[in-house]
Phi, psi and omega in degrees: 000128180283166179303326185287351180241019177297142180301138178285152174294157186299138175208169188294329179290317177302319180295321178299314181296317179300319178293321179296321178295317179299324181273004180063026176290142183057029181055036179066016177281152169230118182219109182251181177205151170249114190246068182288151170271129183278056181238023179173179179270150178290149177236183186299331175295322176293327179300322177300316180292320179299310181298323181292309185292311179289323181294316179296317179299316180294318183297322184262014177068029182255203183232155174224128179266152164254118182230127176271121176274077187264071184251005179229089186294345181287342184239358188256145181218152177299326179305317181290321178301311183293323180293322180295316179299318179297317183294318180296316179296317182299324179290348175106019183240155182218138180262004180054239181261016185256058173258119184230164176226144173302329180293342173299335189251013184304319181293317179295320178298320178298318181293324176294324176296319176300319179299318179295323177296315183295330179270008178077019183253010177206151181211154176275129184242136181261004179294141174287164178305319179293317179296321180297320178297322179295323179284342189290332183085193181230185179295334181251353183234126180294156177280175178245147178295140174296143176296349181257007187293331186258022174301152180287160178303317182297316180294319179296319178297319179296312182294321181293321177296322179288329173300316179295325182285351176089020183287336190247155181282158176302139177082354184276332181212151173223162168256128183239147172286143179260100184239272185200107181287352178258005183299144175289344177261112185300335180292341181265002180274075177047063182292154177289134177259317181228144171228161180272123176224109180269074183224149180282127180273145185292346179241321185261000178063231182254021181296326183242145171236002170240141184227140181288151174284159184304312184301325180283312184292324188294308184293323180289323175299317175302316182295313181301321184276357179072029178297140178263315183234108182268096189265125183216173183278166194296336180293348178266005179299318179288348178269348183300319177302326178287319175306311181292321183298312180302312184293322179291316181294327179276348178057052180240172179308138192237102173289170178255123176272132179230134183249145174225162183288141178286163180280132168242122185242133184294153175062026175204177174235145180239010174285126181299323179299317181289324177295319177298320179297320179295319180289310184296327182275000178073018178286339173228168185277350180159183181298332181260018173302130183298351175272348182281149178276011177292154178298321179293325177291317178296320179298316181293327180290331178128005176291148181254156176302321182297320181293322180288320178296319179296318177300313181297324178289321184290326181285340174073187182232126183218179178243009180244133181295139175204164179256125178267133182287131176306331181300330179291319177299316180294323178299318180297325177291316179301316180304317182287312183292330178300326181278331192241341186279138174293140174272136175218167177252133180217138179249115187276326178231089194289141170231126185285138175235125177251123180266100191298325184264014176263136182304134187300320186263007184273139173227128177251149173255109183262150183269128180236143180278133181285324177198109182294344177280343181213090185294344177291347176285354169081199183229172176218166177258135175238134182282143178234134181216185187292326183248126183234171167240138168236174178286139176304322183288352180271008177228137171225128178290324178234081191290140172290173190301317185265016179267116185250004182275201191290139177205164180305127179081000184258148180253137177224168177262137169265130184308125179067002190240249188230170166279137173231154178232133180281126181242342181205146181241131177251130182241158173288125184298330185276315187257343184079006181285139176289123183241348183199141176243140173249130185228168168240158178235157177257107183297345180279355184256021180304135184094350174100009179233145178266134180296333179272009176062021176291150187252150169235158187260001182213145173238125184251147170271164189196169169218151176285126185300320184288338187248345185293151176260142177279142182214156170257134180238129180253121183260112183259145175229181180305143181290333181237152179269347181255134183303320177235087181293348177287337182253074181275169173295161183305128179083356181270127175280148182302332182289344178291347179260011177298140182278114181294344181250029181287347178219126171236138184242124177253119190270332190242046178283163178231133180233156183294154188293344179297345182273000176301130180079011179301133187275145175307136181094350179285139182254142178219153165261118170280115187306131180070002185247318185144189179256135186228153182232140178289124182278150177300342177289348180297144175230178178293342181258345184211117176274138177230128181239144172252135173283116179284315182195149179282173178281339182288121186252093181290329182292323178300322178292321178298314180299319181298318178295321180295322180292319180293000000 
């Protein structure tokens, strides 16, 4: 069994399915579906739904379809379709030959609409959208019947056929279900089934100028495909009576709709409308900006499919709204990368170190461990020479009390290499900035240990200046400074909480030569720095890395406190 088909932890939906199988409901079949609208890129909230639908089907030996609910050609694009397929596959799931589109069923949906008209359950309405809202009523006030509600079956059939033929302008007529304008559920107050949209569809071209509404197309598509458990987020709970009404009135196969709470993740937004606003307004570089909660953005930042699947399993499935801490998502990534990522040395803010007593032309190949969590990943050679780079923050000319790294007269260990002692500091005459350190090394400490067992309090990472590769490193932080940017102060737009420091770019970093030719998407731990991923902007002449996550694990501390 692959990681992508591991059994989900117990949840109320799993329990419902288990009970249905026990009761021989649907002949013990389990058939789910993931039904995205192709009007944007998938985000981490969709990943939760993907893992749930595909995971439940796999656990119970069932099937899961991928179906695009492409009923609004004004907002849908082939680009979104292809990105969604890529994201689902990347997460580790496959729909085999079960790729469907609501547009596959346009003719059947049209015939079902005709059936509703013939049974007196649908009518053509001439109210404008504004007039329809006025007739709809409120939560405390019942709606009013449309003046066109009592048209004859013959007139409705004629008008609906002419709507399909393109005789009428957009917004001039709709087909509505005839249910109950006094219902306490606003979704049951004669909802629109079809509207006129004179737009080219990405699959059907200009064949249609009327398109079904989501609520109508969705339940019938589920029925046609033989779905058993139609799993959706909690905002569709009030739509379930309509889902059931359509299927009952049409007297067709009836799946069961089950709702669960959508994902709310701190320091980001998951509203598709708001994500589109961020992209369109240039607040991010695109849908795959590593600060975005989109699957493509998370992938580019360095998240792995395993980490996202683990996150989705850990947050569970519930019916109560809650906010999930971003720290948990980052924790899941650290857990995965800690086991699988190669360790390398990289200096992000270089400070030159000259080892005065090291031979000028000598180069040593030192042995470094690729991953101490998995020794089977082996070792690599790193070059050591007279001139090195260390981190600027690893030196203090006048160190504070708890600073144990390099300082004048102090000895430290270089990772896998030698003990060195700082003997002289070179500064910029104009600014006073430290630009170079002169040190000595103890040749008896090769490998990082002293034969006389003397101790040092710090181990520093480094790279050989002559062999290091230049790289650009992008340091990403939360996109928003407010944990819930959706809940702003009165009059505050969510974009007012954007984090001005969500991206920092370091242009002159140095990384060890083993990273030459590193492929985009490859993950590494930069020792003492964090986990980094090779960005697609990398070329053979310029390496670009994104920081996926720091080494500091705030969620682990939260969990420890909870246990205590």
